[in-house]
N, C-alpha and C positions, 0 to 999 in steps of 0.2 A: 221589341219595338223600341225604336229610338224616340226620345222626346225632343220636341222642338226646343230651341233655345228660349229660356225664359218661362217655360211651363213648369208649374209646380203641382204637387198633389199626389194622391195615391191611385194606383190602378184598382179596378174592381176586384181583381184576384187578391191583392194585398189586403183590402178591406174584408173580404170573405174569410181569409186566413185568420185575421185578428178576431173577427166575430166568432169563429170556430173555437179558437183558444179560450176566449172569454166564456163561451157556453160550456166547454168542458170543465173549466175551473168552477163555474157556478154549480154544475151537476155534481161534482165531487164534494163541494163544500156544504151543500144544502142539507144532507142528512146529519152532519155534525152540528150545524147551526139549529136544526129543528129540535134537538134535545134541550136547548135553552128555553124553548117556548112551551114545553110540556109542563102543566101545573104539577107541583109537588104535593103529595098527599099530606094532610095534617096528621102529625103523630098522635096516636091514641094514648090514653094513660098507661096502658099495658106496654106500649112501645117505649114510652118515657121511662118506666120502671126498669125495663130490660136494659135500656141504654145506661141508666144510672148505675145498675149493678155491674155492668161491663166496664164502665169507667172507674168504678171503685177497684175492680181487679187490676185494671191497667195502672192505676195509681200505685198499688202495692208493688207491681212489677217494676215500674219506672223508678220509684224511690228506694226499691230494695228494702222496704220495711213493711211489716204487716199493716193492713187496713182494718181498723176496728170500727164497727158501726152497728146500727140496728134499723129494722123497719118497724116503725110505730104504727100498729094497726088501728089504734084508737084515733090518732091524730092524722092518719093517712099521709105519712111522710117518711123519707129515708134520711137518716141523720148519722153523722160521724160520732165517734165516742166523745169528741170534744164539744159536741152540740151544734156543729155546722149543719144546716139543713141543705142537703144536696138536691132533694126533690120534694115538692109539695104536691100531692095528688088531690083531685077533686073530693070534696067532703062526702058526696053521695056514692063514691066508688066502693064496692064491696071486695075486700081482699081477705083471704084466709090461708092458713098453712094447710097444704093438701094432705100431708102424712104425719102430722104432729098435733098434739093437743093445743088448743087455742091459748095464746098468751098475749098480753097487751103489746109486748115487744118481742120481735124475733131477732136474735143476735146474728150478726153477719161479720165474719172474719175471713179475710183473704190473706194468705201467707205471702212472704216476700218472693216466693217462687211461683205465685199465682194460684196455688191450690185453693179450693173454694170452701165456702160455708155451705155444706150440704143443705140445700133448701129447695122445696117445691112449693110454689105459691099458686093458688087458684084465684084468678082475677076475673071478676064478672064484668067484663067490658064487651058486651055483645053475647050472642048465643051461638054455639055453646061457649062456656067460659074458656079463658086462656090458661094454660099451665106454663108458668115461668120456672125453669129448672136450672139450678146451679149445680154443675158437676163437682162432687167433692174432691176428685183427683186432679182435674185440670183447671177447675174454676171457671170453665166456659159457661156462658149464660145462653140458654136457648128458650124459644117460646113456640108453643104449638097449641092448636085448639084441642080441647079435651074431647075424646071420643066417648059419646054417651049412647047407651043402648036404651033399656027401659028407664023410666023416671027413677032417679036415685041410684041407678046401677051404672058404675063406671067400667068400661071395658078395658 
């Protein structure tokens, strides 16, 4: 169709094509934008302790020097050997060594190559308690719920 001289504007077909392109763009962008509006869960004390141990391992790897520190069970905190407090946990949180005699301080040493301070902690942050495990060979920190059978019996 030829336009008469002096007429301006868009045809209906041109407007529909533009609207179709905008709709396709919105449809592809909405799932990605939706992730920004999902509320993030609040980290629990056991999550915070796991993250602090993993960061200590990463610090040793990054600096290529051993990381020396300890978990102070009495004060509920994770501290470097120089006294820097990396994490202060809630005072009411119960933490214990899962496979070792109880001591007020649990030493934690990560080597420059990342190997770990063989440690298993039981953190009573919900039921059943969490087990925080530091692999002695790789230094990787993992967390899982403790499997419990009969009361007092660990599977």
